[in-house]
N, C-alpha and C positions, 0 to 999 in steps of 0.2 A: 776466662771467668768465661760461660759462653753469653749469647747472646737471651734477650726473653724471648717467651715463645710468640708474643707480644710486637715484637721488633722493639723501638725503640717510643711505642705512647707513654705516656705519661701514666705512670700505675695508678693516681686520683681517675685519673679519664676512665680505665679499666676496670675500677670500680663500681662506677656509677652504671657501668654498659647494660641494660636490659639482661635478664636471662631468659624471657620469651622471645624466640628468633622469627616471629608472627608479626612479633606488637609493630600498631603503631598506634601512635600517639593519640590524643580524648580532640576530638573534633570532628570536623564540615572537611570532607572529602568529592570530589568532581569524579566520577566514577563511568564504566558503562558497565554491561554485564558480561560477564564473560566466557561465564558454563548459569544455565539453570538446566535444571532438571529430579525426575522424583524420585526414593529410595526408600529402602523400607525395610529397617528393622528393630527386631523381636516385638512383630506387633503393631510398628507404630510407619505411619506410612509422613515422609515430607517433600515440600516443595522446598528445594533447594538452591542458592543463588550465591552465585561466585562474585564479586567485581572485581575490577580491576581499576585501581587508585591511575587517572589519565594527571595528572599536573607533573610536567619536565620541568617545570623549576624550582618543587618539592622532595626531600630527600627521600620520599616513600613511595618517591612515582614508581609507576611498574605492580606496586605491591597488591598483591590479593588480601580482599577481607570477601565475608561471606556472613551469610545468618539462611536462615530458614523456616517452614512453618508447618507445622503439622493439617495433617491433608486426612480424609477419609473416605477411599474408597468403597464406593457401595450401598452408602448414607444418600438415604433420597429424599431428605429433606431435614432442612438446620433443626427443626422442635428434635428433631429425633437425638439430639444430642446436648448433650448438659452443661453448665457457662461455662466450663474451662474450655472447653473443647467448641463450645459458639465463640467466647474469644477468640482463640487461635484462628477461624476463619475470618471474625473481623478484621484481624490484625494483616493479613493474608490482603485481604480486599482493601487497606488503606494503603499498603504496599502498595499492590495496583496497579491503583487511583489518585494514591498522590503525587505518589512514588513516579512509577510508571508511564502515569498523564493516561492513564483507558478510561477510557467513558467504563458508568456500571455491567453499562449493556456489554461491551469489548473485555472487562474484565470476567467476568460469564463464561467466554468461550475461547480465551489466549491458551495456546497451549505454549509451552516451555520454549522452543525455536524461534518461537516469534519473539520474544524477549531478549535473543539474543541483543548484543553494540550499543541496547538504550541507555542515554546517558541520560545520568542526574546523579543530584547531592548524596548523599550522605550521612549522616554521624555517626561517628563510630565515641563508642565509653569501654572503657579497659576495667575487667572488674578482677576479684581473687576467688578463690576455690571457698568453700567455707570453713576448708583446711586453712587457710590461707597458703598451700605450695606451691597452685597451680595460679598464670595468671591466664586470663581469655579477651581475647579482643572484638567486643562484639558489635555491629551493625544494630541500631538502637532508632535510628528516623529514616525517613528517606521523602528527599522533596525531587517534583520531577522539573526539569531546566526551562519549560513554561512558567511555570508558578514561579522559581527561582526570576526567572529572568522580571516577569509579574512585577513583583513585592523589589526589585531592583535589589537581590540577593545576591548577585551571581562576583562583584565586587568586593560588595563587603560582609564577610561570613560570619561578623558579631551578631548578627542581625538576625540568622536563621537560627542563634537559640530560642528570638521571641515567639516563633510559629510553636 
């Protein structure tokens, strides 16, 4: 009899392996921004960020997690945007100020390349597609290193959920 493709691994354990190869467990992770760029797809523009988990003791060390925010090049005034579009820019501003520790003035003029290597904590949450056939790993919150240290959260991540 030939060996299983999984070798000697326990059958029950194999059944429990996630089908999402990019999946990361829900929770807070120390990361750095590995990539930051603008993309355009179907007449929508996004500010994209790829973070790399930087926790050598964690099984997810080195794994990427991503987020994106819709941006609106060519729009001259915030008031030109509808409520959903304004919410997108508010989320981006919150990410830049709270997550990347930029002042409001710095956030208004920062360039993508200036954010590379920024260290922060991000909160990851996994969600299923509406038809439940796919799983998505989403970054749903971010806290700067300074804020995490001020609140003594770097050693006790369970407190990060209180933010």
